[in-house]
C-alpha positions, -999 to +999 in steps of 0.1 A: +092-122+572+105-153+549+096-160+513+065-185+510+053-209+483+020-199+490+024-162+488+036-169+450+000-186+441-022-157+451+003-126+443-013-109+413+000-115+376+030-092+365+037-105+335+055-078+315+034-068+282+053-069+250+069-031+245+049-010+222+050+025+208+019+050+227+020+078+202-015+064+190-029+062+222-026+101+230-053+119+206-072+143+227-110+142+224-119+169+202-152+183+215-157+199+248-186+177+254-167+146+248-137+158+275-169+162+300-181+130+296-152+111+300-139+129+331-177+124+350-166+090+340-136+086+352-148+106+387-170+075+388-144+048+386-119+067+409-147+069+437-146+028+439-111+026+438-087+014+470-068+049+475-045+030+504-020+024+475-009+042+445-015+030+412+006+016+388+009+026+353-006-006+341-036-005+365-045+028+355-044+023+320-066-010+324-091+013+344-087+042+316-098+014+288-126+002+310-140+041+312-137+044+269-151+009+266-181+019+287-187+047+267-181+035+232-148+054+227-119+045+208-084+036+223-069+066+212-082+084+239-059+061+267-034+083+274-057+115+280-078+093+300-052+079+323-040+115+333-079+125+340-082+091+361-050+098+379-063+134+388-096+118+401-078+093+420-057+122+441-085+145+440-094+146+474-057+146+487-044+174+466-080+192+482-070+185+517-033+199+510-029+235+519-024+260+490+009+269+502+021+231+500+011+228+466+035+233+436+016+247+401+038+237+369+029+256+339+041+253+305+058+277+281+037+267+255+007+283+266+026+317+261+023+336+226+048+328+206+055+361+192+057+392+213+063+374+249+084+397+267+095+371+293+131+353+296+143+320+310+161+318+340+169+285+357+138+278+370+119+279+337+100+307+319+103+341+341+069+351+334+058+385+337+020+394+344+014+416+313-022+398+302-006+385+268-014+350+274-032+330+303+001+319+319-002+350+337-034+350+351-033+311+368+002+322+380-017+351+395-042+333+409-023+303+424+005+326+439-025+347+457-034+315+471-003+307+485+009+282+456+047+277+448+046+284+406+070+273+379+067+276+343+085+248+334+079+212+318+099+185+333+124+208+349+148+186+371+143+211+399+110+197+405+118+166+420+144+183+440+115+206+455+095+174+465+121+156+482+135+191+499+100+190+518+086+223+503+055+211+488+033+181+492+014+178+462+021+190+424-006+202+399+002+210+365-006+218+328+012+202+301+012+182+269+001+142+269+041+136+262+052+156+288+026+141+314+039+105+301+071+109+312+064+121+346+036+099+355+055+064+362+077+083+389+048+104+404+020+076+404+045+049+422+062+076+448+026+082+458+029+118+454-008+134+451-009+150+421-036+164+397-032+176+358-051+191+331-033+179+297-031+204+267-054+202+238-023+191+214+012+185+215+023+214+193+049+234+218+032+269+200+000+287+207-014+260+222-050+257+242-064+243+273-100+240+291-092+268+311-122+267+335-107+232+345-074+248+352-092+270+373-111+246+389-081+223+400-060+254+412-086+266+437-099+229+446-099+230+486-117+202+511-118+206+547-124+165+551-094+142+555-090+120+526-080+082+526-043+088+522-024+070+494+011+054+509+036+070+496+075+071+495+081+109+496+089+109+536+114+081+531+131+098+503+134+136+522+151+113+551+173+096+528+180+132+513+184+146+546+214+120+557+233+140+531+227+177+541+255+193+561+237+198+591+228+163+593+260+154+579+280+165+604+255+152+631+258+118+628+293+112+612+310+143+626+343+157+612+370+143+636+399+161+625+384+192+618+373+188+655+404+182+668+419+212+649+398+236+665+407+219+701+442+224+691+438+261+681+454+258+647+457+290+629+461+273+593+428+281+569+435+248+555+450+222+580+467+197+555+459+165+582+423+176+581+422+181+544+414+149+528+382+145+554+371+179+544+374+168+503+354+137+512+325+152+533+322+177+506+319+154+481+297+128+498+275+159+503+276+168+470+247+154+440+233+123+434+199+105+437+207+091+472+187+060+458+211+037+477+201+054+515+167+054+502+165+016+494+180+011+531+156+030+550+127+021+532+135-020+536+142-015+570+107+004+573+092-019+554+098-051+572+095-027+605+054-024+598+056-001+568+048+034+589+067+058+575+047+055+544+017+065+559+004+102+562+024+107+595+052+090+578+075+119+589+073+118+623+082+078+619+113+088+597+121+111+628+122+085+649+147+061+631+174+055+657+208+070+644+228+035+639+196+029+613+205+062+597+246+055+601+240+024+585+222+035+553+248+064+548+276+040+550+262+026+513+261+062+501+299+063+513+305+032+494+288+043+464+308+081+462+340+060+469+332+041+441+327+070+415+359+089+425+376+058+416+357+052+384+362+090+374+399+081+375+397+049+357+379+065+326+396+102+331+357+116+333+359+152+332+330+162+356+306+146+383+275+165+396+282+194+375+319+202+389+353+188+377+357+154+390+381+151+418+412+140+407+414+168+380+406+189+408+433+175+434+458+151+410+449+117+409+468+105+441+449+127+463+415+113+443+423+080+454+432+084+485+398+107+489+380+076+477+400+052+500+389+074+530+354+071+520+356+031+520+372+035+557+347+059+566+316+037+551+329+008+574+336+033+607+297+043+605+286+005+610+313-002+637+310+026+660+272+016+666+284-024+674+271-015+708+237-003+700+232-023+667+243-057+687+282-072+675+262-099+657+242-073+636+271-050+630+293-082+619+267-095+596+265-061+581+298-056+578+303-087+560+273-079+534+294-043+531+322-063+523+313-090+502+293-065+477+324-043+482+347-070+467+326-082+439+318-045+424+358-046+424+361-079+407+333-068+379+353-035+374+384-056+375+368-078+346+359-045+328+398-028+329+412-066+314+389-063+289+395-028+278+429-031+277+430-062+259+439-056+221+415-089+211+381-073+221+363-107+222+331-110+243+306-137+250+267-125+260+270-142+291+304-129+300+291-096+295+265-104+320+286-120+344+301-084+344+270-065+347+259-093+378+294-080+396+293-045+387+259-035+396+238-058+415+259-060+446+252-021+454+216-031+453+218-064+474+241-042+499+215-019+504+187-044+508+203-067+530+219-040+553+180-026+555+167-063+563+195-070+590+186-037+610+151-054+614+156-091+617+178-124+609+186-126+574+185-160+572+152-163+548+162-135+524+200-138+517+194-162+487+163-146+472+175-110+477+209-120+458+187-134+430+165-103+430+195-081+433+213-098+404+181-097+378+176-060+388+215-052+384+215-066+350+186-054+338+194-019+346+230-025+333+216-039+296+190-009+301+217+017+304+238+001+274+203+009+252+197+043+270+235+049+257+228+043+222+196+068+223+213+097+243+195+095+271+194+128+289+192+113+321+221+091+316+244+108+289+239+136+266+260+119+236+254+083+223+278+054+221+302+067+249+304+035+264+320+016+228+343+049+228+355+044+263+365+012+254+338-008+277+325-041+274+288-042+266+259-070+259+253-051+226+292-057+214+287-092+227+253-098+204+266-082+175+295-102+177+274-137+182+250-127+153+277-112+124+296-130+101+334-134+108+338-106+078+315-082+098+332-092+132+363-081+118+350-046+107+339-041+141+374-048+158+389-024+129+368+003+137+380+002+176+417+007+155+408+038+137+405+071+149+379+086+127+358+114+143+332+098+167+302+104+147+317+084+116+330+058+139+294+055+157+276+056+120+295+026+113+289+003+144+253+016+150+248+002+115+260-032+124+244-035+152+214-026+135+221-055+112+226-076+141+192-068+158+210-064+188+190-036+202+158-059+199+176-084+213+190-069+244+154-051+251+143-087+249+168-096+274+160-064+299+124-078+301+137-113+306+155-103+335+123-078+348+106-110+350+127-130+366+132-105+397+091-100+400+087-137+404+112-136+431+089-107+450+061-122+442+072-148+469+078-124+497+055-125+526+056-090+537+032-070+518+049-038+524+081-051+518+065-070+484+055-036+472+088-018+475+103-043+459+081-041+428+085-001+431+120-003+428+117-027+398+092+004+380+117+030+393+152+014+389+140+000+349+123+032+339+124+028+301+104+058+294+073+052+268+091+046+233+112+012+229+146+021+223+154-006+196+128+009+170+150+028+142+138+063+150+151+060+185+183+046+178+191+070+152+226+083+160+227+115+183+261+129+185+251+164+193+254+169+230+234+199+230+201+177+212 
């Protein structure tokens, strides 16, 4: 279980390729004959691949380039070939998945732009079988077979459907731009998937190889294929912890039970109100990534059985003390969100008003404190089952992470309240390491200690978490200026909120004293947000901070990967690589390019 030096020598190189634009790699072969030729070659390549582990995006691209080289075709077809190759990789697994456990995603752009009678609802296009376009034909055929069908691209509900356990395979029709955004997460998670690319990314009256779509929908196979290891069962197990039934089972509401026993007739017992608000907030929203990390780590160093075909049964067999420890990580996270929302005076969280807006600041602070106490209690109550030494070490991990996170947040608040906003890049990175890394570290170490001793892991996991956390926070800064929809709808909200960022520090390090003075002066002015951001953004571009910050992300990511390469257990090593790729999801376009850095201040854009 310990890291070894020999492993780092034999582990494959994970050196990160330079960031690049990919628009020139997204052409679709113009003739049906050529498309068929490439698909057949993809089938041959896929037949020879080891399907026990999912392909990374880099591996998929390498094989796609091999296909094109063998056919003497240009690299402009790389993106299209990657989609076909991925589909062939998972073909047998999709075919072996019952129709009722498949989800079909259809694009709204296949509809006729003029005269379409369908309206949009929360799930996408509410398509009617009017016969005016191929969407209705595909949908009717799929639904007759038992499919679940959505006419929507990139809908957030798709991941919820997968994690919720409703489907086990995804089939889609979409343009290459949409498919490229989805391919990373789907591939890495090992979710069986197939797709047929549209002939163009023009969202009006586009076309597709309709017989390919029909073939994909009706594909069926009785033989049991080689199963690709998948994290989907662990994702579902983490999400289940926060569902009301399971949450009340492993962390029952003690005050509510007491009120019922005592026969309280109060509709809202004031003594039980803090517990009720805390539990409701705990079950509300979020990606549940922290409990996933703990459960996946525990599984990885205990044999990795939850990633196998029957992984759900292994997840169901997790002891309750393991579940409660994973849940404790989420309670600390949710507590920090309550307190962060107060400190930043945020208006909304998970689509609802923040707790301090609903109940007042004092009550919200108290609920956050309650969640912290609940987190420690979830571990301490299982001291007998875990073993007192194990419980003590997990509590130490949690308390250390809690204190360092508070130090990082405190440093940010102190800087925000200063009149002179000077900041060195190194100081910004130190704040990042304290604010973000402890959460990753606690989730990993807790999972490791549930499975065995920590001695060999403490130092490398702390270093790994530091590098991952810093890279994540820098990437978050960059996304803040690109208006990333997964993060924030408007650009530059960190600087408007007075938060120290490495972008600000890099600008101060590079700009002349006169230009630095302009930056400081901008923060003392009160123009409209878009004017202020335009001025700051201009100086940021002049100092080349977006490019420099992106290089820092690459640097810290490479450091994290070097540590992972030294891990002895293959299943744990694979998990850490998966975390790197998903946590540092940069999308397809380099955020430091001028076209992407262009300000987006309209929240609807």
